[in-house]
BALOBA-1460 file (C-alpha; in Angstrom, 3 decimals):
// residues 395
<rec num="1" residu="m" x="-8.592" y="-26.602" z="72.346"/>
<rec num="2" residu="k" x="-6.883" y="-29.046" z="75.179"/>
<rec num="3" residu="f" x="-5.904" y="-29.546" z="78.513"/>
<rec num="4" residu="i" x="-3.532" y="-30.698" z="80.714"/>
<rec num="5" residu="d" x="-5.509" y="-33.696" z="81.585"/>
<rec num="6" residu="q" x="-6.086" y="-34.530" z="77.567"/>
<rec num="7" residu="i" x="-2.317" y="-34.524" z="76.690"/>
<rec num="8" residu="d" x="0.436" y="-37.233" z="76.767"/>
<rec num="9" residu="i" x="2.187" y="-35.341" z="79.308"/>
<rec num="10" residu="r" x="4.035" y="-38.401" z="80.712"/>
<rec num="11" residu="g" x="8.602" y="-38.786" z="81.181"/>
<rec num="12" residu="k" x="8.231" y="-35.082" z="78.457"/>
<rec num="13" residu="k" x="8.925" y="-32.553" z="78.283"/>
<rec num="14" residu="v" x="6.385" y="-29.802" z="79.153"/>
<rec num="15" residu="l" x="6.464" y="-26.284" z="79.255"/>
<rec num="16" residu="l" x="4.310" y="-24.114" z="81.273"/>
<rec num="17" residu="r" x="3.147" y="-20.757" z="81.671"/>
<rec num="18" residu="f" x="2.204" y="-19.526" z="84.970"/>
<rec num="19" residu="d" x="1.308" y="-15.942" z="86.002"/>
<rec num="20" residu="f" x="3.855" y="-15.524" z="89.041"/>
<rec num="21" residu="n" x="3.504" y="-11.654" z="89.088"/>
<rec num="22" residu="v" x="2.988" y="-11.682" z="92.726"/>
<rec num="23" residu="p" x="3.397" y="-8.405" z="94.823"/>
<rec num="24" residu="m" x="6.639" y="-7.989" z="96.867"/>
<rec num="25" residu="d" x="7.106" y="-4.948" z="99.922"/>
<rec num="26" residu="s" x="11.235" y="-3.370" z="99.526"/>
<rec num="27" residu="d" x="12.469" y="-6.435" z="101.229"/>
<rec num="28" residu="l" x="11.891" y="-8.953" z="98.066"/>
<rec num="29" residu="h" x="9.421" y="-10.593" z="100.253"/>
<rec num="30" residu="i" x="5.868" y="-12.133" z="98.565"/>
<rec num="31" residu="v" x="2.757" y="-10.378" z="100.299"/>
<rec num="32" residu="n" x="0.245" y="-12.786" z="98.471"/>
<rec num="33" residu="d" x="1.410" y="-15.427" z="96.886"/>
<rec num="34" residu="a" x="-2.342" y="-16.906" z="95.618"/>
<rec num="35" residu="r" x="-1.218" y="-16.562" z="92.005"/>
<rec num="36" residu="i" x="1.404" y="-19.181" z="92.733"/>
<rec num="37" residu="r" x="-1.300" y="-21.482" z="94.777"/>
<rec num="38" residu="e" x="-3.042" y="-21.196" z="91.906"/>
<rec num="39" residu="g" x="-0.576" y="-22.767" z="89.806"/>
<rec num="40" residu="l" x="-0.051" y="-26.028" z="91.574"/>
<rec num="41" residu="p" x="-2.595" y="-27.905" z="90.882"/>
<rec num="42" residu="s" x="-0.735" y="-28.165" z="86.860"/>
<rec num="43" residu="i" x="2.342" y="-28.312" z="88.164"/>
<rec num="44" residu="n" x="1.693" y="-30.736" z="90.877"/>
<rec num="45" residu="y" x="-0.385" y="-33.346" z="88.146"/>
<rec num="46" residu="a" x="2.722" y="-33.316" z="85.942"/>
<rec num="47" residu="l" x="4.937" y="-34.259" z="88.351"/>
<rec num="48" residu="d" x="2.679" y="-37.162" z="88.628"/>
<rec num="49" residu="e" x="2.887" y="-37.832" z="85.176"/>
<rec num="50" residu="d" x="6.998" y="-37.963" z="85.625"/>
<rec num="51" residu="a" x="6.913" y="-35.245" z="82.916"/>
<rec num="52" residu="k" x="10.412" y="-33.215" z="82.987"/>
<rec num="53" residu="v" x="8.481" y="-29.587" z="84.353"/>
<rec num="54" residu="i" x="9.841" y="-26.445" z="83.154"/>
<rec num="55" residu="c" x="8.065" y="-23.699" z="84.417"/>
<rec num="56" residu="m" x="8.408" y="-19.608" z="83.178"/>
<rec num="57" residu="s" x="6.451" y="-16.016" z="84.307"/>
<rec num="58" residu="h" x="6.760" y="-12.273" z="84.225"/>
<rec num="59" residu="l" x="7.443" y="-10.608" z="87.356"/>
<rec num="60" residu="g" x="6.093" y="-6.850" z="87.399"/>
<rec num="61" residu="r" x="7.492" y="-4.869" z="84.102"/>
<rec num="62" residu="p" x="11.198" y="-4.318" z="83.664"/>
<rec num="63" residu="g" x="10.773" y="-3.028" z="79.944"/>
<rec num="64" residu="g" x="13.285" y="-5.491" z="78.386"/>
<rec num="65" residu="e" x="16.044" y="-4.876" z="81.095"/>
<rec num="66" residu="i" x="17.402" y="-6.462" z="83.363"/>
<rec num="67" residu="v" x="16.194" y="-5.097" z="86.581"/>
<rec num="68" residu="k" x="17.436" y="-7.648" z="89.415"/>
<rec num="69" residu="s" x="13.909" y="-6.262" z="91.884"/>
<rec num="70" residu="l" x="12.146" y="-8.429" z="89.538"/>
<rec num="71" residu="s" x="13.576" y="-11.395" z="89.399"/>
<rec num="72" residu="l" x="11.440" y="-14.223" z="89.425"/>
<rec num="73" residu="a" x="14.011" y="-16.325" z="92.761"/>
<rec num="74" residu="p" x="12.150" y="-15.284" z="95.589"/>
<rec num="75" residu="v" x="8.969" y="-17.052" z="93.285"/>
<rec num="76" residu="a" x="11.334" y="-20.354" z="93.036"/>
<rec num="77" residu="k" x="12.061" y="-20.041" z="96.668"/>
<rec num="78" residu="r" x="8.155" y="-19.566" z="97.560"/>
<rec num="79" residu="l" x="7.658" y="-22.860" z="94.814"/>
<rec num="80" residu="s" x="9.727" y="-24.669" z="96.788"/>
<rec num="81" residu="r" x="7.958" y="-24.204" z="99.700"/>
<rec num="82" residu="l" x="4.847" y="-24.403" z="98.410"/>
<rec num="83" residu="l" x="5.660" y="-28.464" z="96.353"/>
<rec num="84" residu="g" x="7.617" y="-29.535" z="99.417"/>
<rec num="85" residu="k" x="10.887" y="-30.224" z="96.984"/>
<rec num="86" residu="r" x="14.138" y="-28.384" z="95.413"/>
<rec num="87" residu="v" x="13.187" y="-25.826" z="93.036"/>
<rec num="88" residu="r" x="16.008" y="-25.192" z="90.842"/>
<rec num="89" residu="m" x="16.162" y="-21.059" z="89.696"/>
<rec num="90" residu="a" x="17.251" y="-20.702" z="85.844"/>
<rec num="91" residu="g" x="19.568" y="-17.459" z="85.187"/>
<rec num="92" residu="d" x="17.454" y="-16.474" z="82.009"/>
<rec num="93" residu="c" x="15.334" y="-17.850" z="80.299"/>
<rec num="94" residu="i" x="16.953" y="-18.472" z="77.140"/>
<rec num="95" residu="g" x="20.709" y="-19.089" z="76.456"/>
<rec num="96" residu="d" x="23.013" y="-22.364" z="76.818"/>
<rec num="97" residu="n" x="23.574" y="-22.377" z="80.442"/>
<rec num="98" residu="v" x="19.471" y="-22.851" z="79.909"/>
<rec num="99" residu="k" x="18.701" y="-25.425" z="77.378"/>
<rec num="100" residu="g" x="22.592" y="-27.142" z="79.364"/>
<rec num="101" residu="m" x="20.436" y="-27.008" z="83.228"/>
<rec num="102" residu="i" x="17.168" y="-28.392" z="80.941"/>
<rec num="103" residu="n" x="19.134" y="-31.522" z="79.156"/>
<rec num="104" residu="d" x="20.461" y="-32.690" z="83.170"/>
<rec num="105" residu="m" x="16.905" y="-32.406" z="84.174"/>
<rec num="106" residu="e" x="14.810" y="-35.960" z="85.367"/>
<rec num="107" residu="p" x="11.440" y="-37.345" z="85.902"/>
<rec num="108" residu="g" x="10.215" y="-35.573" z="88.453"/>
<rec num="109" residu="d" x="12.178" y="-32.520" z="87.913"/>
<rec num="110" residu="i" x="10.871" y="-28.335" z="88.490"/>
<rec num="111" residu="l" x="13.474" y="-25.534" z="86.448"/>
<rec num="112" residu="l" x="12.086" y="-22.093" z="86.690"/>
<rec num="113" residu="l" x="13.118" y="-19.674" z="83.735"/>
<rec num="114" residu="e" x="14.145" y="-16.121" z="84.800"/>
<rec num="115" residu="n" x="11.757" y="-13.339" z="84.460"/>
<rec num="116" residu="l" x="10.498" y="-13.574" z="80.286"/>
<rec num="117" residu="r" x="10.376" y="-9.519" z="80.816"/>
<rec num="118" residu="f" x="13.730" y="-9.036" z="81.249"/>
<rec num="119" residu="h" x="13.975" y="-9.796" z="76.972"/>
<rec num="120" residu="p" x="11.898" y="-6.815" z="75.276"/>
<rec num="121" residu="g" x="11.159" y="-9.753" z="72.645"/>
<rec num="122" residu="e" x="8.774" y="-11.347" z="75.220"/>
<rec num="123" residu="t" x="6.830" y="-8.359" z="75.311"/>
<rec num="124" residu="s" x="7.177" y="-8.013" z="71.082"/>
<rec num="125" residu="n" x="6.391" y="-11.188" z="70.299"/>
<rec num="126" residu="s" x="9.347" y="-11.859" z="69.015"/>
<rec num="127" residu="d" x="9.052" y="-15.244" z="67.259"/>
<rec num="128" residu="v" x="12.628" y="-15.908" z="67.767"/>
<rec num="129" residu="l" x="11.958" y="-15.438" z="71.008"/>
<rec num="130" residu="a" x="9.069" y="-18.042" z="70.642"/>
<rec num="131" residu="r" x="10.721" y="-20.163" z="69.268"/>
<rec num="132" residu="e" x="13.759" y="-20.228" z="71.353"/>
<rec num="133" residu="l" x="11.345" y="-21.130" z="74.080"/>
<rec num="134" residu="a" x="9.474" y="-23.321" z="72.834"/>
<rec num="135" residu="g" x="12.677" y="-25.398" z="71.386"/>
<rec num="136" residu="y" x="13.023" y="-26.417" z="75.341"/>
<rec num="137" residu="a" x="9.245" y="-28.654" z="75.384"/>
<rec num="138" residu="d" x="7.579" y="-31.223" z="73.695"/>
<rec num="139" residu="v" x="4.038" y="-30.417" z="75.209"/>
<rec num="140" residu="y" x="3.793" y="-26.937" z="75.617"/>
<rec num="141" residu="i" x="0.734" y="-25.266" z="78.548"/>
<rec num="142" residu="d" x="-0.380" y="-22.254" z="79.883"/>
<rec num="143" residu="d" x="-2.287" y="-21.650" z="82.803"/>
<rec num="144" residu="a" x="-0.886" y="-18.001" z="82.856"/>
<rec num="145" residu="f" x="-4.760" y="-16.504" z="83.189"/>
<rec num="146" residu="g" x="-4.281" y="-13.013" z="83.833"/>
<rec num="147" residu="n" x="-1.716" y="-12.239" z="80.911"/>
<rec num="148" residu="a" x="-4.256" y="-14.073" z="78.693"/>
<rec num="149" residu="h" x="-5.231" y="-10.653" z="77.033"/>
<rec num="150" residu="r" x="-1.587" y="-9.369" z="76.193"/>
<rec num="151" residu="e" x="0.015" y="-11.249" z="72.874"/>
<rec num="152" residu="h" x="3.331" y="-12.029" z="73.630"/>
<rec num="153" residu="a" x="6.113" y="-14.582" z="72.665"/>
<rec num="154" residu="s" x="5.290" y="-17.375" z="75.843"/>
<rec num="155" residu="n" x="1.797" y="-16.970" z="74.801"/>
<rec num="156" residu="v" x="0.997" y="-16.816" z="72.039"/>
<rec num="157" residu="g" x="3.809" y="-17.208" z="69.294"/>
<rec num="158" residu="i" x="5.001" y="-19.807" z="70.960"/>
<rec num="159" residu="t" x="1.571" y="-22.234" z="70.095"/>
<rec num="160" residu="r" x="3.090" y="-21.417" z="66.740"/>
<rec num="161" residu="f" x="6.478" y="-23.807" z="67.124"/>
<rec num="162" residu="v" x="5.570" y="-26.469" z="69.889"/>
<rec num="163" residu="k" x="2.924" y="-29.599" z="68.421"/>
<rec num="164" residu="q" x="1.359" y="-30.379" z="71.356"/>
<rec num="165" residu="c" x="-0.786" y="-26.823" z="73.141"/>
<rec num="166" residu="g" x="-3.259" y="-26.890" z="75.984"/>
<rec num="167" residu="a" x="-4.182" y="-24.745" z="79.013"/>
<rec num="168" residu="g" x="-4.141" y="-25.329" z="82.831"/>
<rec num="169" residu="f" x="-6.344" y="-26.116" z="85.590"/>
<rec num="170" residu="l" x="-6.721" y="-23.131" z="86.657"/>
<rec num="171" residu="m" x="-7.207" y="-21.467" z="82.530"/>
<rec num="172" residu="k" x="-9.412" y="-23.807" z="82.260"/>
<rec num="173" residu="k" x="-10.971" y="-22.928" z="86.007"/>
<rec num="174" residu="e" x="-11.163" y="-19.498" z="85.038"/>
<rec num="175" residu="l" x="-13.135" y="-19.895" z="82.140"/>
<rec num="176" residu="n" x="-15.246" y="-22.180" z="83.550"/>
<rec num="177" residu="y" x="-17.007" y="-19.490" z="85.997"/>
<rec num="178" residu="f" x="-16.814" y="-16.964" z="83.574"/>
<rec num="179" residu="s" x="-19.490" y="-19.254" z="80.691"/>
<rec num="180" residu="k" x="-21.140" y="-19.540" z="84.321"/>
<rec num="181" residu="a" x="-21.673" y="-16.079" z="85.325"/>
<rec num="182" residu="l" x="-22.375" y="-14.499" z="81.420"/>
<rec num="183" residu="e" x="-23.002" y="-17.513" z="78.952"/>
<rec num="184" residu="n" x="-25.666" y="-18.949" z="81.053"/>
<rec num="185" residu="p" x="-26.131" y="-17.863" z="83.691"/>
<rec num="186" residu="a" x="-29.044" y="-17.754" z="86.531"/>
<rec num="187" residu="r" x="-31.082" y="-15.212" z="86.929"/>
<rec num="188" residu="p" x="-30.946" y="-12.664" z="87.931"/>
<rec num="189" residu="l" x="-27.937" y="-11.611" z="86.819"/>
<rec num="190" residu="v" x="-26.271" y="-8.628" z="88.441"/>
<rec num="191" residu="a" x="-23.048" y="-6.584" z="87.327"/>
<rec num="192" residu="i" x="-20.915" y="-3.859" z="89.497"/>
<rec num="193" residu="i" x="-19.232" y="-2.536" z="87.908"/>
<rec num="194" residu="g" x="-16.612" y="0.191" z="89.386"/>
<rec num="195" residu="g" x="-13.660" y="2.575" z="88.547"/>
<rec num="196" residu="s" x="-12.299" y="5.389" z="88.281"/>
<rec num="197" residu="k" x="-13.324" y="6.490" z="84.557"/>
<rec num="198" residu="v" x="-15.923" y="5.290" z="82.164"/>
<rec num="199" residu="s" x="-13.453" y="4.523" z="79.320"/>
<rec num="200" residu="g" x="-11.772" y="1.832" z="81.273"/>
<rec num="201" residu="k" x="-14.825" y="-0.230" z="81.556"/>
<rec num="202" residu="l" x="-16.042" y="1.486" z="77.992"/>
<rec num="203" residu="e" x="-16.454" y="-1.289" z="75.872"/>
<rec num="204" residu="a" x="-17.766" y="-3.764" z="79.028"/>
<rec num="205" residu="l" x="-20.897" y="-1.698" z="79.311"/>
<rec num="206" residu="l" x="-21.700" y="-2.082" z="76.687"/>
<rec num="207" residu="n" x="-21.746" y="-5.248" z="76.255"/>
<rec num="208" residu="l" x="-22.710" y="-6.396" z="80.004"/>
<rec num="209" residu="i" x="-25.869" y="-3.925" z="79.547"/>
<rec num="210" residu="k" x="-26.891" y="-6.426" z="76.833"/>
<rec num="211" residu="k" x="-26.841" y="-9.122" z="79.090"/>
<rec num="212" residu="v" x="-27.840" y="-8.711" z="82.376"/>
<rec num="213" residu="d" x="-31.154" y="-7.893" z="84.084"/>
<rec num="214" residu="k" x="-29.687" y="-5.745" z="86.354"/>
<rec num="215" residu="m" x="-26.857" y="-3.268" z="86.441"/>
<rec num="216" residu="i" x="-25.243" y="-1.252" z="89.734"/>
<rec num="217" residu="i" x="-22.622" y="1.490" z="88.210"/>
<rec num="218" residu="g" x="-20.072" y="2.798" z="91.798"/>
<rec num="219" residu="g" x="-17.040" y="4.949" z="91.838"/>
<rec num="220" residu="g" x="-15.338" y="7.505" z="89.769"/>
<rec num="221" residu="m" x="-16.930" y="5.936" z="86.729"/>
<rec num="222" residu="a" x="-20.829" y="7.697" z="88.584"/>
<rec num="223" residu="f" x="-20.091" y="11.029" z="88.090"/>
<rec num="224" residu="t" x="-19.848" y="10.674" z="84.622"/>
<rec num="225" residu="f" x="-23.535" y="9.581" z="84.007"/>
<rec num="226" residu="l" x="-24.482" y="12.014" z="86.927"/>
<rec num="227" residu="k" x="-23.230" y="14.791" z="85.565"/>
<rec num="228" residu="a" x="-25.314" y="13.324" z="81.428"/>
<rec num="229" residu="m" x="-28.432" y="13.058" z="84.695"/>
<rec num="230" residu="g" x="-27.787" y="17.006" z="84.291"/>
<rec num="231" residu="y" x="-26.687" y="16.549" z="88.207"/>
<rec num="232" residu="d" x="-23.801" y="19.237" z="89.319"/>
<rec num="233" residu="v" x="-20.475" y="16.548" z="90.374"/>
<rec num="234" residu="g" x="-17.960" y="19.200" z="91.408"/>
<rec num="235" residu="k" x="-14.682" y="18.305" z="91.431"/>
<rec num="236" residu="s" x="-15.635" y="14.465" z="90.876"/>
<rec num="237" residu="i" x="-14.095" y="13.284" z="88.129"/>
<rec num="238" residu="v" x="-16.137" y="13.439" z="84.661"/>
<rec num="239" residu="e" x="-14.930" y="12.442" z="80.653"/>
<rec num="240" residu="e" x="-17.406" y="14.907" z="79.483"/>
<rec num="241" residu="n" x="-16.515" y="13.849" z="76.112"/>
<rec num="242" residu="l" x="-18.240" y="10.194" z="77.273"/>
<rec num="243" residu="l" x="-22.129" y="11.366" z="78.390"/>
<rec num="244" residu="d" x="-23.408" y="10.410" z="75.362"/>
<rec num="245" residu="k" x="-22.134" y="7.700" z="75.779"/>
<rec num="246" residu="a" x="-23.217" y="7.722" z="79.001"/>
<rec num="247" residu="l" x="-27.068" y="8.613" z="77.788"/>
<rec num="248" residu="e" x="-26.353" y="5.969" z="74.989"/>
<rec num="249" residu="i" x="-26.245" y="2.965" z="78.051"/>
<rec num="250" residu="m" x="-29.087" y="4.200" z="79.710"/>
<rec num="251" residu="k" x="-31.124" y="4.728" z="76.875"/>
<rec num="252" residu="t" x="-29.650" y="0.859" z="75.811"/>
<rec num="253" residu="a" x="-31.249" y="-0.296" z="79.594"/>
<rec num="254" residu="r" x="-34.005" y="1.839" z="79.073"/>
<rec num="255" residu="e" x="-35.160" y="-0.362" z="76.025"/>
<rec num="256" residu="l" x="-34.310" y="-3.714" z="76.961"/>
<rec num="257" residu="g" x="-36.278" y="-3.047" z="80.257"/>
<rec num="258" residu="i" x="-32.646" y="-4.006" z="82.531"/>
<rec num="259" residu="k" x="-32.738" y="-1.701" z="86.010"/>
<rec num="260" residu="l" x="-29.504" y="0.611" z="86.040"/>
<rec num="261" residu="y" x="-29.040" y="1.564" z="89.645"/>
<rec num="262" residu="f" x="-26.463" y="5.064" z="90.761"/>
<rec num="263" residu="p" x="-25.394" y="6.497" z="93.681"/>
<rec num="264" residu="v" x="-27.827" y="8.595" z="95.494"/>
<rec num="265" residu="d" x="-25.337" y="9.858" z="98.187"/>
<rec num="266" residu="c" x="-22.314" y="10.140" z="98.205"/>
<rec num="267" residu="v" x="-19.194" y="11.077" z="100.925"/>
<rec num="268" residu="v" x="-17.823" y="14.290" z="99.794"/>
<rec num="269" residu="a" x="-14.582" y="16.296" z="100.767"/>
<rec num="270" residu="e" x="-12.624" y="19.078" z="100.027"/>
<rec num="271" residu="k" x="-9.771" y="17.074" z="98.686"/>
<rec num="272" residu="m" x="-8.712" y="13.311" z="98.152"/>
<rec num="273" residu="s" x="-6.263" y="13.424" z="101.106"/>
<rec num="274" residu="a" x="-7.510" y="10.808" z="104.107"/>
<rec num="275" residu="d" x="-6.883" y="14.258" z="106.691"/>
<rec num="276" residu="a" x="-9.728" y="15.768" z="104.359"/>
<rec num="277" residu="e" x="-12.552" y="16.420" z="106.166"/>
<rec num="278" residu="t" x="-15.800" y="14.123" z="104.767"/>
<rec num="279" residu="k" x="-19.374" y="14.927" z="104.415"/>
<rec num="280" residu="i" x="-22.376" y="12.977" z="103.545"/>
<rec num="281" residu="v" x="-24.593" y="14.477" z="101.403"/>
<rec num="282" residu="p" x="-27.324" y="13.210" z="98.198"/>
<rec num="283" residu="v" x="-26.159" y="13.402" z="95.054"/>
<rec num="284" residu="q" x="-28.352" y="17.005" z="94.231"/>
<rec num="285" residu="e" x="-26.239" y="18.482" z="96.380"/>
<rec num="286" residu="i" x="-23.047" y="18.019" z="96.404"/>
<rec num="287" residu="n" x="-20.965" y="21.650" z="95.882"/>
<rec num="288" residu="s" x="-19.058" y="22.892" z="93.464"/>
<rec num="289" residu="h" x="-15.646" y="22.578" z="94.929"/>
<rec num="290" residu="w" x="-16.007" y="19.302" z="96.769"/>
<rec num="291" residu="v" x="-15.103" y="16.130" z="95.346"/>
<rec num="292" residu="g" x="-17.728" y="12.427" z="95.456"/>
<rec num="293" residu="l" x="-14.783" y="9.735" z="96.619"/>
<rec num="294" residu="d" x="-17.157" y="6.917" z="97.576"/>
<rec num="295" residu="i" x="-20.963" y="5.673" z="97.891"/>
<rec num="296" residu="g" x="-22.589" y="7.004" z="100.683"/>
<rec num="297" residu="p" x="-24.811" y="4.894" z="102.752"/>
<rec num="298" residu="a" x="-27.806" y="4.899" z="101.229"/>
<rec num="299" residu="t" x="-26.362" y="3.750" z="98.296"/>
<rec num="300" residu="i" x="-25.011" y="0.963" z="99.875"/>
<rec num="301" residu="t" x="-28.720" y="-0.166" z="101.102"/>
<rec num="302" residu="l" x="-30.192" y="0.765" z="97.507"/>
<rec num="303" residu="f" x="-26.969" y="-1.666" z="95.476"/>
<rec num="304" residu="t" x="-27.578" y="-4.303" z="98.428"/>
<rec num="305" residu="e" x="-31.179" y="-4.612" z="98.196"/>
<rec num="306" residu="a" x="-30.853" y="-4.697" z="94.214"/>
<rec num="307" residu="l" x="-28.344" y="-7.710" z="95.073"/>
<rec num="308" residu="s" x="-31.242" y="-9.397" z="97.129"/>
<rec num="309" residu="n" x="-32.670" y="-12.091" z="94.664"/>
<rec num="310" residu="a" x="-29.635" y="-11.968" z="92.796"/>
<rec num="311" residu="k" x="-28.634" y="-16.551" z="91.385"/>
<rec num="312" residu="t" x="-25.422" y="-14.702" z="89.631"/>
<rec num="313" residu="i" x="-23.305" y="-12.118" z="90.743"/>
<rec num="314" residu="v" x="-20.390" y="-10.743" z="88.806"/>
<rec num="315" residu="w" x="-18.439" y="-7.781" z="90.295"/>
<rec num="316" residu="n" x="-15.504" y="-5.678" z="88.823"/>
<rec num="317" residu="g" x="-13.869" y="-2.382" z="90.500"/>
<rec num="318" residu="p" x="-14.329" y="-0.425" z="93.833"/>
<rec num="319" residu="m" x="-17.039" y="1.798" z="94.610"/>
<rec num="320" residu="g" x="-14.456" y="4.482" z="95.475"/>
<rec num="321" residu="v" x="-10.845" y="5.509" z="96.690"/>
<rec num="322" residu="f" x="-10.719" y="1.717" z="99.121"/>
<rec num="323" residu="e" x="-7.344" y="2.191" z="99.501"/>
<rec num="324" residu="m" x="-8.027" y="5.170" z="101.852"/>
<rec num="325" residu="d" x="-10.035" y="4.390" z="105.443"/>
<rec num="326" residu="a" x="-12.277" y="7.437" z="104.774"/>
<rec num="327" residu="f" x="-13.150" y="6.470" z="101.462"/>
<rec num="328" residu="g" x="-13.189" y="2.894" z="101.793"/>
<rec num="329" residu="r" x="-16.640" y="2.061" z="103.791"/>
<rec num="330" residu="g" x="-18.453" y="0.878" z="100.507"/>
<rec num="331" residu="t" x="-16.291" y="-0.889" z="98.758"/>
<rec num="332" residu="s" x="-16.010" y="-2.749" z="102.488"/>
<rec num="333" residu="a" x="-20.060" y="-2.550" z="103.098"/>
<rec num="334" residu="l" x="-20.884" y="-3.946" z="99.380"/>
<rec num="335" residu="a" x="-18.263" y="-7.143" z="99.833"/>
<rec num="336" residu="h" x="-20.472" y="-6.921" z="102.373"/>
<rec num="337" residu="s" x="-23.594" y="-7.769" z="100.578"/>
<rec num="338" residu="v" x="-21.682" y="-9.451" z="97.480"/>
<rec num="339" residu="a" x="-20.438" y="-12.495" z="100.705"/>
<rec num="340" residu="s" x="-23.372" y="-12.560" z="101.879"/>
<rec num="341" residu="s" x="-25.867" y="-12.987" z="99.136"/>
<rec num="342" residu="y" x="-27.742" y="-17.107" z="97.576"/>
<rec num="343" residu="a" x="-25.560" y="-15.807" z="94.583"/>
<rec num="344" residu="l" x="-22.910" y="-17.135" z="92.319"/>
<rec num="345" residu="t" x="-20.350" y="-14.231" z="92.859"/>
<rec num="346" residu="i" x="-17.393" y="-13.645" z="90.742"/>
<rec num="347" residu="v" x="-14.782" y="-10.944" z="91.342"/>
<rec num="348" residu="g" x="-12.973" y="-9.913" z="89.209"/>
<rec num="349" residu="g" x="-9.645" y="-7.052" z="88.756"/>
<rec num="350" residu="g" x="-6.512" y="-6.141" z="90.992"/>
<rec num="351" residu="d" x="-8.425" y="-3.219" z="92.792"/>
<rec num="352" residu="t" x="-11.689" y="-5.542" z="93.657"/>
<rec num="353" residu="d" x="-9.429" y="-8.482" z="94.599"/>
<rec num="354" residu="v" x="-7.761" y="-6.524" z="97.292"/>
<rec num="355" residu="a" x="-10.505" y="-4.799" z="97.945"/>
<rec num="356" residu="v" x="-12.491" y="-8.266" z="99.269"/>
<rec num="357" residu="h" x="-9.765" y="-9.480" z="101.448"/>
<rec num="358" residu="k" x="-9.921" y="-5.829" z="103.603"/>
<rec num="359" residu="a" x="-12.618" y="-6.491" z="104.140"/>
<rec num="360" residu="g" x="-11.645" y="-10.009" z="105.095"/>
<rec num="361" residu="e" x="-14.163" y="-11.874" z="102.397"/>
<rec num="362" residu="t" x="-11.576" y="-13.730" z="100.477"/>
<rec num="363" residu="d" x="-13.551" y="-17.229" z="101.275"/>
<rec num="364" residu="n" x="-17.233" y="-15.916" z="101.083"/>
<rec num="365" residu="i" x="-16.897" y="-15.405" z="97.351"/>
<rec num="366" residu="s" x="-17.514" y="-17.829" z="94.931"/>
<rec num="367" residu="y" x="-15.129" y="-17.227" z="93.018"/>
<rec num="368" residu="i" x="-12.155" y="-14.787" z="92.150"/>
<rec num="369" residu="s" x="-10.235" y="-14.253" z="89.243"/>
<rec num="370" residu="t" x="-6.175" y="-13.905" z="88.670"/>
<rec num="371" residu="g" x="-6.573" y="-11.738" z="86.352"/>
<rec num="372" residu="g" x="-7.720" y="-8.028" z="85.884"/>
<rec num="373" residu="g" x="-6.961" y="-6.978" z="82.354"/>
<rec num="374" residu="a" x="-8.485" y="-10.522" z="81.297"/>
<rec num="375" residu="f" x="-11.574" y="-10.799" z="83.284"/>
<rec num="376" residu="l" x="-11.883" y="-7.218" z="81.348"/>
<rec num="377" residu="t" x="-11.521" y="-8.499" z="78.140"/>
<rec num="378" residu="l" x="-13.686" y="-11.027" z="78.510"/>
<rec num="379" residu="l" x="-16.787" y="-8.474" z="79.865"/>
<rec num="380" residu="e" x="-16.207" y="-7.022" z="77.002"/>
<rec num="381" residu="g" x="-17.651" y="-9.547" z="74.915"/>
<rec num="382" residu="k" x="-13.673" y="-10.201" z="73.356"/>
<rec num="383" residu="e" x="-11.364" y="-14.122" z="73.427"/>
<rec num="384" residu="l" x="-8.486" y="-13.891" z="74.750"/>
<rec num="385" residu="p" x="-5.053" y="-13.919" z="72.266"/>
<rec num="386" residu="a" x="-4.274" y="-16.653" z="74.660"/>
<rec num="387" residu="v" x="-6.825" y="-18.706" z="73.933"/>
<rec num="388" residu="a" x="-7.654" y="-17.874" z="70.609"/>
<rec num="389" residu="a" x="-3.678" y="-19.237" z="69.618"/>
<rec num="390" residu="l" x="-4.824" y="-23.009" z="71.658"/>
<rec num="391" residu="k" x="-7.841" y="-22.966" z="70.218"/>
<rec num="392" residu="g" x="-6.116" y="-22.198" z="66.917"/>
<rec num="393" residu="h" x="-3.435" y="-25.168" z="67.359"/>
<rec num="394" residu="s" x="-3.888" y="-28.048" z="65.254"/>
<rec num="395" residu="s" x="-2.547" y="-30.747" z="67.642"/>
């Protein structure tokens, strides 16, 4: 796979695929522009090479229809401010008007195409859309790691119709950090896996258990494991059909000598509500009518101790319903523990990113991945379709 700095792009039309899927408030103001900022190195490199820079991205899930609130116009405005130069905004991502705007471009100009997902052909990986997008470019660069687990027209299909293809600097950085974490890590390697359901992380658990030295399991998914061990977990979330899989993972860990850590106490409530009465109880004493919603203080101490000698930490998924203050202390405390460790720390997954930011520890994490689904796909030991498409491209 080639990267942008290994391809001659001087003076050429360079079509860059980014993941500018940024959160916005009800007034369509960008709340967090981290994903836009992460694309700047590739854009600036192309500008330094006097390329004609054509950017494209998706935003939200418009379902193949034009949804005004999901226009990329606010992104163009923010991009202009960050770059200190004008970014023209196209009214669509295909069509004669777009072709005209591209034909009028001078070296050093930047154009942002409208939301790719306004066309159903994007998510169905349509050759028709892919071919039209490819027609804009001399060189195609994929820097959208956050979308790399999807097989879409703008990141997989397009590679069949552009002679020169490569990856951008963000894609390179993401893959390099992941390689450091799981392919040749400094040990002990500790994986922290949280979130609500085992089903969403099952393949990652099965893959990671063979690679790590320790694994910490928290969040709602921990209750499936606790139930499998014979505990009464009350009304806590449990996937009954995965109890045997949970036992299988624990058996594999024992056979491989991998240390598994589960909650020893938890914050419980009668219901998942910010104003509900809460209690901290050992996992052996969960009331049959109550629900576990966060890890407790003893578990925080246990997990922190487990991290104390780690050299590499990979974290995906919160420890509780952190969006509610009453159930966010466990995730926040773990964020502080991860941030203050001496390990290479890599965090991935939208919820985990938000939790780390909420805890004020963003600057103290070695690397925060921009991709939730893509990060999880790599944890599962699978190749990303967009990366496979670039690797399979013969320049």
